[in-house]
C-alpha positions in Angstrom: 17.9 8.1 -29.5 19.5 5.0 -28.2 17.1 2.6 -26.4 17.8 -0.6 -24.4 15.1 -3.1 -23.5 16.1 -5.5 -20.7 14.9 -9.0 -19.6 16.6 -11.8 -17.7 13.4 -13.9 -17.5 11.8 -13.9 -20.9 13.2 -15.6 -24.0 15.0 -13.3 -26.5 12.3 -13.7 -29.1 9.4 -13.1 -26.6 6.5 -11.8 -28.6 5.7 -8.6 -26.7 9.2 -7.6 -26.0 11.1 -8.5 -29.2 8.6 -8.9 -32.1 6.2 -6.1 -31.0 8.0 -3.5 -29.0 11.7 -3.7 -30.1 11.0 -4.2 -33.8 8.3 -1.5 -33.8 10.7 1.0 -32.2 13.7 0.0 -34.4 12.0 1.8 -37.3 12.7 5.1 -35.6 15.4 4.5 -33.0 18.6 2.7 -32.2 17.3 -0.4 -30.3 19.2 -2.9 -28.1 17.8 -5.8 -26.1 19.7 -7.3 -23.2 18.8 -11.0 -22.6 20.1 -13.8 -20.4 20.0 -17.1 -22.3 23.6 -18.0 -23.2 22.9 -18.0 -26.9 25.3 -15.1 -27.7 24.9 -11.7 -29.3 23.2 -11.1 -32.7 21.4 -8.5 -34.8 18.0 -9.3 -36.1 15.4 -7.1 -37.7 17.6 -4.0 -36.8 17.5 -4.9 -33.1 20.9 -5.7 -31.5 20.6 -8.5 -28.9 23.2 -8.5 -26.1 23.5 -11.7 -24.1 24.9 -11.6 -20.5 25.1 -15.4 -20.3 22.7 -18.1 -19.3 20.3 -16.9 -16.6 20.5 -18.4 -13.1 17.7 -20.9 -12.2 17.4 -19.6 -8.7 15.4 -16.4 -8.4 17.7 -15.3 -5.6 20.8 -15.7 -7.8 19.0 -13.9 -10.7 18.2 -11.1 -8.4 21.8 -10.7 -7.2 24.2 -12.1 -9.9 22.2 -11.5 -13.1 21.0 -8.1 -12.0 24.6 -7.0 -11.4 25.6 -8.3 -14.8 22.7 -6.4 -16.4 23.6 -3.2 -14.6 27.2 -3.3 -15.6 26.3 -4.1 -19.2 23.6 -1.4 -19.3 25.9 1.3 -18.0 28.6 0.4 -20.4 26.2 0.8 -23.4 25.3 4.4 -22.3 21.8 4.4 -23.8 19.3 7.2 -23.4 16.4 5.1 -22.3 16.2 1.8 -20.5 13.0 -0.2 -20.7 12.9 -3.2 -18.3 10.4 -6.0 -18.3 11.0 -8.0 -15.1 9.9 -7.0 -11.5 13.2 -8.4 -10.2 15.0 -5.7 -12.2 13.2 -2.9 -10.4 16.2 -1.9 -8.3 18.4 -1.9 -11.5 15.8 0.4 -13.1 16.1 2.7 -10.0 19.9 2.7 -10.2 19.8 3.6 -13.8 17.3 6.4 -13.1 19.6 7.7 -10.3 22.5 8.2 -12.7 20.4 10.3 -15.0 18.9 7.8 -17.4 15.3 7.7 -18.6 13.6 4.5 -17.4 10.4 2.7 -18.4 9.0 -0.1 -16.3 6.9 -2.5 -18.3 4.4 -4.2 -15.9 3.3 -7.5 -17.6 1.4 -8.7 -14.5 0.0 -7.4 -11.2 2.6 -9.3 -9.2 1.4 -8.6 -5.7 -1.9 -10.2 -6.7 -0.2 -12.9 -8.7 1.8 -14.0 -5.6 -1.5 -14.9 -4.0 -2.0 -17.7 -6.6 1.4 -19.2 -6.2 1.1 -22.8 -4.9 4.5 -22.9 -3.2 3.8 -20.2 -0.6 1.5 -20.7 2.3 -1.3 -18.2 2.7 0.3 -16.0 5.3 3.7 -15.7 3.6 1.9 -15.0 0.3 0.1 -12.1 1.9 3.3 -10.8 3.5 5.5 -11.1 0.5 2.8 -9.5 -1.8 2.4 -6.6 0.7 6.2 -6.0 0.9 6.7 -6.1 -2.8 3.8 -3.8 -3.5 5.2 -1.2 -1.1 8.6 -1.4 -2.8 7.1 -1.3 -6.3 4.9 1.6 -5.5 7.8 3.6 -3.9 10.2 3.1 -6.9 7.5 3.3 -9.6 7.0 7.0 -8.7 10.5 7.8 -10.0 10.4 6.2 -13.4 9.7 8.2 -16.5 6.9 5.9 -17.7 5.0 2.9 -16.5 3.7 0.7 -19.3 1.0 -1.8 -18.4 -0.8 -4.6 -20.3 -4.3 -4.0 -18.9 -6.5 -1.1 -17.8 -6.8 -2.7 -14.3 -3.0 -2.5 -13.8 -3.0 1.0 -15.3 -5.5 2.2 -12.7 -3.3 0.9 -9.9 -0.1 2.6 -11.1 -1.9 5.8 -12.3 -2.4 6.8 -8.7 1.4 6.5 -8.2 2.8 7.8 -11.5 0.6 9.9 -13.8 2.9 8.8 -16.7 1.2 5.4 -16.9 -0.2 4.0 -20.1 -1.7 0.7 -21.2 -0.1 -1.0 -24.2 -2.2 -4.1 -24.7 -0.7 -7.3 -25.9 -2.8 -7.6 -29.0 -1.5 -9.6 -32.0 0.0 -8.1 -35.1 -2.0 -8.4 -38.3 -0.1 -10.8 -40.5 -0.9 -12.3 -43.8 -1.0 -15.8 -42.4 -2.8 -18.4 -44.5 -5.9 -19.2 -42.6 -7.9 -22.3 -43.5 -11.5 -21.3 -42.9 -12.9 -24.5 -44.5 -13.7 -26.8 -41.6 -14.2 -29.7 -44.0 -10.5 -29.7 -44.6 -9.7 -30.0 -40.9 -9.5 -33.0 -38.6 -10.8 -33.2 -35.1 -7.9 -31.3 -33.5 -8.2 -28.8 -30.7 -5.3 -26.8 -29.3 -3.8 -25.0 -26.4 -0.6 -22.9 -26.8 1.1 -21.2 -23.9 2.6 -21.8 -20.5 1.3 -25.1 -19.1 0.3 -25.3 -15.5 -2.4 -26.5 -13.2 -3.9 -23.0 -12.8 -4.1 -22.7 -16.6 -6.4 -25.7 -16.7 -4.2 -28.4 -18.1 -5.7 -31.1 -15.9 -9.3 -30.3 -16.9 -8.3 -30.1 -20.6 -6.7 -33.5 -20.7 -9.5 -35.1 -18.5 -12.1 -33.7 -21.0 -10.4 -35.7 -23.8 -11.6 -39.0 -22.3 -15.0 -38.9 -23.9 -14.0 -37.2 -27.1 -12.8 -38.5 -30.4 -10.2 -35.7 -30.7 -6.5 -34.9 -30.6 -5.1 -32.1 -28.5 -2.2 -30.2 -30.0 -0.3 -28.8 -27.0 2.3 -26.1 -27.5 4.4 -24.7 -24.6 6.4 -25.8 -21.6 5.2 -27.1 -18.2 6.1 -24.8 -15.4 6.3 -27.6 -12.9 7.9 -31.1 -13.2 5.4 -32.4 -10.7 2.4 -31.2 -12.8 4.0 -32.5 -15.9 4.4 -36.0 -14.5 0.8 -36.0 -13.2 -0.6 -35.0 -16.5 1.5 -37.4 -18.5 0.3 -40.2 -16.4 -3.4 -39.4 -17.1 -5.4 -41.9 -19.2 -6.1 -39.4 -21.9 -2.5 -38.3 -22.4 -2.4 -40.7 -25.4 -4.6 -38.2 -27.3 -2.1 -35.4 -26.8 0.5 -34.3 -29.4 3.1 -32.4 -27.4 5.2 -29.8 -29.3 7.1 -28.3 -26.4 8.1 -24.6 -26.8 6.8 -23.2 -30.1 7.7 -20.0 -31.9 5.1 -17.8 -33.7 5.6 -19.7 -37.0 5.1 -23.1 -35.3 2.1 -21.8 -33.4 0.5 -20.6 -36.6 1.0 -24.1 -38.1 -0.9 -25.6 -35.1 -3.7 -23.1 -35.6 -4.1 -24.0 -39.3 -4.8 -27.6 -38.4 -6.9 -27.1 -35.3 -10.7 -26.5 -35.1 -10.9 -25.0 -31.6 -8.6 -22.8 -29.4 -8.8 -23.4 -25.6 -8.3 -20.7 -22.9 -9.4 -22.5 -19.7 -7.5 -20.6 -17.1 -8.8 -20.8 -13.5 -10.4 -17.6 -12.2 -7.5 -16.7 -9.8 -7.2 -13.0 -8.8 -4.4 -12.6 -11.3 -6.4 -13.6 -14.3 -9.7 -11.8 -13.6 -8.6 -8.7 -15.4 -6.0 -10.3 -17.8 -6.3 -10.4 -21.5 -4.5 -13.6 -22.6 -2.5 -13.1 -25.8 -3.3 -16.5 -27.1 -7.0 -15.8 -27.0 -6.5 -13.1 -29.6 -4.0 -15.2 -31.6 -6.6 -17.9 -31.9 -9.2 -15.4 -33.1 -6.8 -14.0 -35.7 -6.2 -17.5 -36.9 -9.9 -18.0 -37.4 -10.4 -20.4 -34.5 -13.6 -20.4 -32.4 -12.8 -20.1 -28.7 -13.8 -22.0 -25.6 -12.9 -19.8 -22.7 -13.4 -19.7 -18.9 -16.4 -17.8 -17.7 -14.3 -14.9 -16.5 -16.5 -11.8 -17.0 -14.1 -9.8 -19.1 -13.5 -12.8 -21.5 -17.1 -13.7 -21.5 -18.0 -10.2 -22.6 -15.5 -10.3 -25.5 -16.7 -13.7 -26.7 -20.4 -12.9 -26.5 -20.1 -9.4 -28.1 -18.1 -10.8 -31.0 -19.9 -14.1 -31.3 -16.6 -15.9 -31.6 -16.9 -18.9 -29.3 -18.3 -20.5 -26.2 -18.0 -19.9 -22.5 -17.5 -22.7 -19.9 -17.0 -23.3 -16.2 -13.3 -24.2 -16.2 -13.8 -26.7 -13.4 -16.8 -28.5 -15.0 -15.4 -31.4 -17.1 -18.8 -32.2 -18.5 -19.4 -28.6 -19.6 -15.9 -28.5 -21.3 -16.5 -31.8 -23.0 -20.0 -30.8 -24.3 -18.8 -27.5 -25.7 -15.8 -29.1 -27.5 -18.1 -31.7 -28.9 -20.6 -29.1 -30.1 -18.0 -27.2 -32.1 -16.5 -30.4 -33.5 -19.8 -31.6 -34.8 -21.1 -28.2 -36.1 -18.7 -27.1 -38.7 -20.8 -24.3 -40.1 -21.2 -22.7 -36.6 -17.5 -23.2 -35.7 -16.4 -21.7 -39.0 -18.7 -18.7 -38.6 -17.5 -18.1 -35.0 -13.9 -18.3 -36.3 -14.6 -15.8 -39.0 -16.2 -13.4 -36.5 -13.2 -13.6 -34.2 -10.8 -12.9 -37.0 -12.8 -9.9 -38.1 -12.8 -8.6 -34.5 -9.0 -8.8 -34.2 -8.5 -7.2 -37.6 -10.8 -4.3 -36.7 -10.0 -3.6 -33.1 -7.9 -6.1 -31.1 -4.6 -5.6 -32.9 -1.1 -4.2 -32.4 -1.5 -1.2 -34.7 -3.1 1.2 -32.2 -1.0 -0.1 -29.3 2.2 0.4 -31.3 1.2 4.1 -31.9 0.8 4.6 -28.1 4.2 3.1 -27.4 6.0 5.2 -30.0 4.4 8.3 -28.8 5.9 8.0 -25.3 9.3 7.5 -26.8 8.9 10.6 -28.9 7.9 12.6 -25.7 11.1 11.3 -24.0 13.2 12.2 -27.0 12.0 15.8 -26.9 12.4 16.2 -23.1 
């Protein structure tokens, strides 16, 4: 069976799309991935990457121009199944379905709720835009062969629309990475790796550095030039080592040197039911966590005794919890070991991979 994954938003080596889904499926099927980054075509790990050219910066131009390029390329490839990962490609998914192709919609986020947390919309347009998109999404989602979601919360929403809805969680792969579990070999380094924005707690993280003898390893890209300028003008920025975008290998190197992994996202409606990938990557790397007091995350941390919970807006609380782990190596090391064990036993890609492959086998036999 010939399979084509599609994204015009995510980078070609995005963890969930390329390293987990495409590579996992390539063991059994003929797998392609359409991307839009201008880096050209290539074949890697038995996955053929097809580049339609550098994505447009404007979401409107991506919606019109890039989507048209994607559709033409997808049709010319004549695959059996098309699996798309961006909400803006939903009409392309519908057009492919209308010409007799099998289509999978991979819902990474609950976008109608996510829109409510976007700072560049006023409250009324947020509600209107979210309502309109949800109506469109619900209408078209009924027609797809499968809806794949990342959380049970999103699954519950789509299950009412399309019974062929399944959650494939974004848990990390178990890799034989060299984990340094001896805190005596580590320096006072904490880390945050991921998209960098105000709602992901970057201002609170940098402010907390003021009263700490610590270095922050920061991996990822700022999603706003305004926020980037504000943060880089903060007094404690001198304690930050900025890496920019990091791949999985570079991220693992950061984890080896750090003592603590931070996940201090604000409790917006879009994050209340989210399972941040980086949280489980920190755990696999043997790092104790400091996470926001979002109930779902708090439950995971407390049950597995793998970190501490804070109010993400309370700088004093954040500072004290970081200091506690930095000065109690035995406790930090034990929490890190607990987290690693939890990922190796239950929060990993093996089970999720099986679920993904199963739906493809069903489509192959239909």
